[in-house]
C-alpha positions as CSV (number, residue, x, y, z in Angstrom):
1,M,0.0,0.0,0.0
2,L,1.4,3.4,-0.9
3,Y,1.1,6.2,1.8
4,R,1.1,9.8,0.7
5,S,1.8,12.7,2.9
6,F,-0.5,15.7,2.8
7,F,2.1,18.0,4.3
8,D,5.6,19.0,3.5
9,R,8.2,17.4,5.6
10,D,9.0,20.8,7.1
11,V,5.5,21.6,8.4
12,F,6.6,20.9,12.0
13,R,9.7,23.1,11.6
14,E,7.4,25.9,10.4
15,L,5.1,25.4,13.3
16,D,8.0,25.6,15.7
17,R,9.2,28.8,14.0
18,L,5.8,30.3,14.2
19,Q,5.5,29.4,17.9
20,S,8.9,30.9,18.6
21,D,8.0,34.1,16.8
22,I,4.7,34.5,18.7
23,Q,6.4,33.8,22.0
24,Q,9.1,36.3,21.3
25,A,6.5,39.0,20.3
26,L,4.3,38.4,23.3
27,G,6.9,37.3,25.8
28,A,4.8,34.2,26.4
29,M,5.7,30.9,27.9
30,P,6.1,27.7,25.9
31,S,2.7,26.0,25.7
32,I,2.4,23.7,22.8
33,R,4.9,21.1,24.0
34,G,4.9,22.0,27.7
35,G,1.2,21.8,28.3
36,T,0.6,23.3,31.8
37,R,4.3,23.1,32.5
38,G,6.6,25.9,31.9
39,F,10.1,27.2,32.5
40,P,11.5,26.8,35.1
41,A,10.2,23.4,36.2
42,L,9.5,23.2,39.9
43,N,8.6,20.9,42.6
44,L,6.5,22.0,45.6
45,G,6.1,20.3,48.9
46,T,5.2,21.0,52.5
47,T,6.5,20.0,55.9
48,P,4.8,20.8,59.2
49,R,7.2,23.8,59.6
50,S,7.6,25.1,56.0
51,V,6.7,25.2,52.4
52,E,9.5,24.0,50.2
53,L,10.0,24.8,46.5
54,V,12.8,23.4,44.3
55,V,13.0,25.3,41.0
56,F,15.1,23.8,38.2
57,A,16.6,26.8,36.4
58,P,20.0,26.2,34.9
59,G,21.9,29.0,33.3
60,L,20.5,31.9,35.3
61,D,22.3,34.7,37.0
62,P,21.0,34.5,40.6
63,G,21.1,38.2,40.9
64,K,18.6,38.5,38.2
65,I,16.0,36.2,39.7
66,D,13.1,38.2,41.1
67,L,11.1,36.5,43.9
68,Q,8.1,38.2,45.4
69,I,5.4,37.2,47.9
70,D,2.2,39.2,47.8
71,R,-1.0,38.1,49.5
72,G,-0.2,34.4,49.6
73,V,1.1,34.3,46.0
74,L,4.8,33.6,45.2
75,T,6.1,35.0,41.9
76,I,9.3,33.8,40.4
77,A,10.5,35.8,37.4
78,G,13.6,36.5,35.4
79,E,15.2,36.1,32.1
80,R,17.6,33.6,30.5
81,S,19.6,35.0,27.6
82,V,20.2,33.4,24.3
83,E,23.7,32.1,23.7
84,R,24.5,33.0,20.0
85,P,27.5,34.3,18.1
86,A,28.1,38.0,18.2
87,A,26.3,40.0,15.5
88,G,28.4,40.4,12.4
89,S,30.8,37.6,13.2
90,Q,31.8,34.9,10.7
91,D,30.2,32.2,12.9
92,E,26.8,34.0,12.8
93,A,26.8,34.0,8.9
94,R,27.4,30.2,8.8
95,R,25.2,29.3,11.6
96,S,22.2,27.0,11.1
97,V,20.1,25.7,14.0
98,H,18.5,22.3,13.5
99,I,17.0,21.7,16.9
100,D,16.6,24.4,19.6
101,E,14.8,23.1,22.7
102,R,16.5,25.2,25.4
103,F,14.2,27.9,26.6
104,A,15.5,31.5,26.4
105,G,13.7,34.7,27.2
106,R,11.6,36.1,30.0
107,F,9.8,33.8,32.3
108,R,7.3,34.0,35.2
109,R,5.9,31.3,37.4
110,V,3.2,32.0,39.9
111,V,2.4,29.7,42.9
112,S,-0.4,30.0,45.4
113,L,0.8,29.4,48.9
114,P,-1.1,28.1,51.9
115,D,-2.7,30.8,54.2
116,D,-0.4,30.0,57.1
117,V,3.0,30.9,55.5
118,D,5.2,33.6,57.1
119,A,6.2,35.9,54.3
120,S,8.8,37.6,56.4
121,N,10.7,34.3,57.0
122,V,11.8,33.1,53.5
123,K,15.2,31.6,52.5
124,A,16.3,31.3,48.9
125,D,19.5,29.6,47.7
126,Y,20.6,29.1,44.1
127,R,23.3,26.5,43.5
128,D,24.2,24.4,40.4
129,G,21.2,25.6,38.5
130,V,18.7,24.7,41.2
131,L,16.9,27.4,43.3
132,H,15.7,26.1,46.7
133,I,13.1,28.3,48.4
134,S,12.0,27.6,51.9
135,I,9.1,29.6,53.4
136,A,8.4,29.1,57.1
137,R,4.9,28.5,58.4
138,Q,3.6,30.9,61.1
139,E,4.2,29.7,64.6
140,A,0.5,29.6,65.4
141,A,0.0,27.1,62.6
142,Q,2.7,24.7,63.9
143,P,1.3,21.4,65.2
144,R,1.7,20.9,68.9
145,R,1.0,18.2,71.3
146,I,-1.5,18.8,74.1
147,E,-1.0,16.9,77.3
148,V,-4.1,15.3,78.7
149,H,-4.2,14.9,82.5
């Protein structure tokens, strides 16, 4: 049986190019491949004493990561620059990209936090491309054992 393609072989490359152009114009997050996920990827968990976030964000300058907590919402924002040859260089003229899956550009992730977090007691540490954020819970929300007599 003979199969015939209705599309050029490059239709997916053109869709990727179109998606990239739209993202660049709007500053949007990747959505076609990523679904509800975005950059940076993150894990969120809780302990009785804190809310813990692990944010996987390689290639960032820690000084350019913007963390804010406002009314129980944590916002993680920043930008990862594109690594390309300098404009006008010989390498730029001969460069052709076949696959470009590394996210570059502005990003913003928003996470709703539990009501009992203490926004004044937050620790953030960026090491080896991983941002660890620890947000303490309010003392009144800590579990406690009550003695029965």
